[in-house]
N, C-alpha and C positions, 0 to 999 in steps of 0.2 A: 655982537654975541646976539644969535638967534634967538628971540623970544618967544617963538611960537609954542601953543600947547604942544608936549609929547604924547606919542601913544606908547604908553608901557602895559607889555605883555606881562602876566605872571602866571608860571606854573608852578602851584604848589603840589605836594603830595598830598593825596587823597585825606590822609588823618587830619583831626581837627587841630592838632597842634600846629604843624606847618602851615594848614589854610588858615587859621585865627592868624597867626603871624603875619602873613600875606595883607590879610585886611585891614590890618592895623596900619602897616606901613602904605598900603594903596590907598586908603582913607585919608590920609594926608596928602597924598598926591592928587588925590581927586579933588581936594579941597582946593588947592593950589592950581587948579583948572587944566589937569591934565585928562587924558582919556586914560582910562584904566580898563583892561581886559583881563578876563580870568579864563586861560584854558584849563579849568580844574576836570576833576572826574565827575561823571555825569550825575552822580548822586547830591550834587551841590546844588542842581537845575533850581531856579528860583529863588535860594537862599543869598545868592549874592548879587543879583539884580534888585532885590528889597532893600539892600544898601548901597544902592546906586551906582554899580560896577556893571559894564557889559560882561557877559558870559557867551562864551564858544567853546562849548565844553567836550570832552574827549570819553571814549569807552577805553577802557583798558581790559576789557575783555568781551567776547562776543555779549551782545543784550541777552539777558535770560528769557527764554520764550514762556508764556502761560502754561502753567499745567494745573490739572484739576478745575479749568475754568478762573483761575484765581491769576491776577496780576502779581508780578514779581514782588511790587513795593509793599505787597501785604504781607510777604514774608520775610520783612526785615528783622523782625524778632526773632525769627525761628534760624535766620544766619547765625546771631549773636548768640543763641543756644549752643547750636551746632560747634562753632567755632571754638567755644569756651571748654564744650565739654571734651572737644578732641585736643586743645591744645593747653589746657589750663595744667595738666600733668609736666608738661615740659617746663613750665615755670618753677617747679618743685625742684629743678636739678641744678646744681653748680654751673656756673654760667661756661666753664670750658666744655662741660656735657651737653649745653645748649647748642653748641657750634654745628655740630653733624645734623641734629635731629629738629631743630629750630631755626637756627639763624640762616642755613644754607639753603633749607628749603622755602623760606621767606626771601632771599636775595631772588631765588630763581622764579618765585613768583612776581617779584616785582620786574625782573627780567622780561617774564613773558609778556607783562603789560606795557612795558616800554617797546617793545617790538611790535606790539598789536596796535599801538595806537600812531607809530611812525607816520603813516600817510595820513591821519585825521591832523596830525599837527603841521605838516607839510601845508596841509590847506587851508588851516586856521591862520598861518603865517602870511599865505598869500593874499588872503582876505584882509589881514589886520594891517600888516606892514608896519610893524613896531619900529619905535626908535631905539629902544632899548627892552632886552628882554631879562627877566629875573625868574630865576629856578629855585625854589627851596625843596629840596628833594635829596635823595641820598643816592641817586640813580640818574646815569646820562640818558639825555634826550636827545639823539644827534641833530633832528632837525632844528634843535634850538642854536646848534652851533654852525649853521650851513646858510644861514641867511645874510651873513654880511653886518647883521644888528649886533651891535656890542651885548655880550653877557653878563650878566651879574649874579653870582651864586649866592646863596643864603644857606650858613650852617643853624640850623636852628634845633639841631641836637646837641647834646653836650659836645665840647669843642675837641674831646680827645679823637672825634671823627676826623679833626687833621692831626695824622700822626707823627710821632718824633721818637728815637730813642732814648729821650730824657722824660718821658712820661708813658705812664701804664698805656697797654693796648686797650682800645675802645672796645666796647661792650665786654669788657672783663670784670668791672667793678672791683679791681684789685688796687691796694693802698701805695700811694704815691712813695713811701718812706720803705716799703720793703718790696726789691725787686726779684725775690726769689722765686715767683711764679711767673714773672713776664715772658722768660723765653719759652716757658712749654706752652702758654696759651698761644704766643704768636706762631709757634709750631705746629700746633693743632689748627689755629686757624687756616694757615698756608695748606696743610693737609687735606682740608674739609671744603676749602673755597677754591685752591689753585685750577681745578679744571673748569669751574663753572665760571671764573674770571676770564679765562683763557678763551672760551669760547665766546663770551660776550665781548669781548675786546675784540676778537675778529669780527664781528658783527659791527661793532662800531666803526671800525676802521673801513670796513665794505661800505658803509654809509658816507665814504667821503669826509670824513673828520678824522683829528688827529688820535694817535693811539692812547689809551687810559694810562695813569701811573701805575706802577706795579701793585696788583692786587687793591687798586681801588677801583670802585664803581661809578664815578662820576670825577669829571674834569675839574681842574682848578682854572678859575677866571683869571686871562691877563690883563683885563680891565678893573675890577674890583670884585672881591671878595667879602662878604659880611658874616660874622657870627655872632650869635647871642649868647652872651655870657658876662655877669658883673667883674670888674676888675678885680674885686675883693677876694674873688675866687677862681680868678682865670689861672691857666696855666703857663703863662709866657715867659715867667722866670726859669722854667724848663724847658721850655721850646718856644723860641722866640720865633715870630711869622714875620714875613716879607712885608714888602711896601703895598702890596695890593689887597692886603687884610685890613679890615676894619673891625674894631670890636664895637658892638651897639650893646650896652649894658644890659638894656633890659628894651622890649620892645610890646608894650601894654596896649590892646588895642582901645579906642574910646567908644566902641559902638553897642557896647553891652548898655542893655536897661539899668535902671537905678533899681537896687535891692533895697527892700524897707526889712529890718529884721523883725519876725514876728514876735509878740508879746510872750509866748511861750518861752523863748531865750533870750528876750530882751531884758526881761524882769526874773533876773536870776540871783541867787543867796550870793552873800557877801562872800569872797573867796572862790567862787564857782569861775572859771574861765569860760569863754565861748571859743568854740574850736570848729575850724572848717575842716570836712571830711572828704575827699574825693579820691577816688582810684582811678578816674579816667573812665572812658566808656567801654573798654575793655577790662580793666580790672572791675569795675562795678558791674559787669556781666557774669562775674563769677560768685553766684548765691551763695555757696557754702562760705566763701571767704566772707563775703559782707555780713552773713549772719554772724559769723565768730568776732566780726569786729563790733557789730551792733551788741552783742553779749557781754564782750569784756569793756567795751565804754560805757554800757548800760550800768556797770557796778561802780562808775567813776563818780566825784561829786561834780563833774562840769557838765555843762550845756553843749549840744552839738547841731549843727547844719550840715546835713549829710545831702551830697550830689548821689541820687540813687542809681541813675542810669538806666540802660534800656530793659532790666530786668526789674523795674521798680514795683512793679505790682507781685512779685514774688518772693518778697520779705517784708516784714512789718518792722519799724523803728521802736526804741525802746522809749520811755517815759520821758526821758531827758533828751528827746532830739527832735527835729524837723525836717521836712527834707522834700525833694521833689525829684522828677525825673532830670531836668534840665535847670542850671540854675546861672544867674551871670556873675560867673566868677570874679570878673574884674572890678565889678562894685561890690561884691561880698566881702574877698579878702580884707580890705582896707579895715572891717567893721568888727574883724575877731582878733584873736590874741595870738590864736597859732594856726597852725594848718597839717592835718594828717594827709600825705599826699604818696601817691604812685612814683614820684619822682620823675614826671615826663617835663621835658624841659621848658616848655611855656611857665607850667604851674612852679616849676623850682625859681625861675627867673621873677615870675610875677611875686613871688613871695620874698625876695630880696629885695625887690622894687617897691615893695609896702611894706617894708622892714618885719616881715612876720618870720620866726622861726620854725621850723617845720620835723615832723616824724616823717620819715620815709621807708616805706614799704614797697621796693622796687618788683617788677614782675618780669621786665625783658628790656633787651634793645638796651639803651644810653640810660635807663634808670637806674641799672645798677652803678653807671658811674657818679650820676648825680647824687645817688643815697652816698656813695662812698665820699665825694668831695663835700658834701655838705656836713657830714659827718668830722671828717679829718680837718676841716677848716673851721668847726665850731656853730655853724648857723643850723644844723639839724641833728639829727639822732636816728641812724639807721637801724632797722629792724629786721628780722628774718620774717618773712612774707608771711610763712604758712609755718612757723614753728614758736611765734611768740607766745608768751603766757601772759597773764594779768600781772605779774610782777614785772615782767619786760615792758609792759605800755606803762606801767605806772613810772619806772625809771626814765623812761623817754619823754613822758609827758611832766615830770619833775626837771628835767634838762631845759624843754624847750620853755616852760613856764617860769623858770629861774629869774629873777629881776635883772641880774647881769647879763644874761644872755638876750633878754629882751631889750635891755636898753642897747646892747651893741647891734642888735638886727635895726632899732629905730635910726641910729646913725648912719648905718650902712642904707638903708632906705631912703633918708635924706640925699645922701650922696649920689645914689645911682639915680633917683628920680631928677637930680640935678643936671645930669648930664644928656637927658632929653633924647633918650633913643630912638623914637619913633622918628623924630623928624632930622637925626642924625642918619638914619637909613634913607630916608626920603632925599636928604641932601646928595648923599653920595649916587643913587639911582639918577636924581636929576643932573648930577654932573656928568655922569657917565653919557648920558642921553643928549644933553648940550653939546660935549665935547665932539661926538660922533654924528649928530644929527644930519647935518650937511652933506657928510661923505654917503651916510645910507641912503640919502635920497638922490645922490647923483646919477645922471642917468646912463654914465657909461660903468659897467660893470668892472672894468678893468682899473678905473680910478679906485674903487671900493676895494680891491685885492690890493693895489699898491698902498693904500692909506694904512692896510694892516700888516704892511710887511716889516 
């Protein structure tokens, strides 16, 4: 077997969740001696080289020009203010009503980014000549499929993204045991997304790669597909997966700094729990929502560590709280009793990895699916993000702090950690690269084509 170091190219979605997921797996591969290159979005410049990776970044839209004598980087805070002001009303709608006004425009923006960066990706692939390509995204980038290098797909969203008739439709947040609204949600998704999908699929085929599955925006890999979700909460009993699919129960990066508990929350009254609050970069940018949470939680007897996010200067914490703009989540979660989260897949799976029950306040995308799954499996408690009361929050906290719930979470955490998700993911990627490396570097392109036939 060829034991030379591999070149692994990661193409994550620009969001923190998928990029952090790839950082975790990439760090394992890097420490095994492989060359790890990130074709991430340009706003990650410098953050990945600081962790020991190579960067060969892409723009997903034309670079912003200077306005009023200021660089675009100086306007980052304003971007989030504008985004939340314009978008937050959508998050208050039922998921089926978000399909036309939030989901479809979001897919279109992702499509526009994929089309814009296609020439950049082709140039990156020519420079790096990867042995294996890893994409953690929800949308296809045809360049990644056209090199002859094997392609590994990572699903770091809730695994309902891999659809099937026996499971609720993705992005719906609908319950597993009540199918009454599944059909109408799927019909509305088809109505609002069919034309967008058809146009994108035609472009994908025009780039010389196979067509997309019906109403899917990304291909399934024929080499290996990874998804991040613990066995104890999985859907495979209702939607079995084929042999190319590999469950990675958790994928918790090991690159975060150590978090030391401040004395204000470490020394707390007996009977007071320590709870971590994080709504992600977008949720925490909704200042009104964060103010409401601070007000309600400030009236409870517990102590809180708050990830304040990009609008950290716009609101004050209550006396029973400490916080900062950014916090090293993977070293913080093990030290708390429970977590209040937006239900992003990274945070959800990290909570299960560390055995922490959670209160889930979903906003958009797969967060509704994670909130519902945690609620119906007993690992969490779903709340109405914009309508919860003091009494609702008290009931949610009582559930997640119940000794029986916490004990079960601890047992699941022990099992999940024992499955070594990060290393399992690295093993699969390494195996794919090793299996196909000699073929990829063969001098005759016809040999490559024949090997994949």
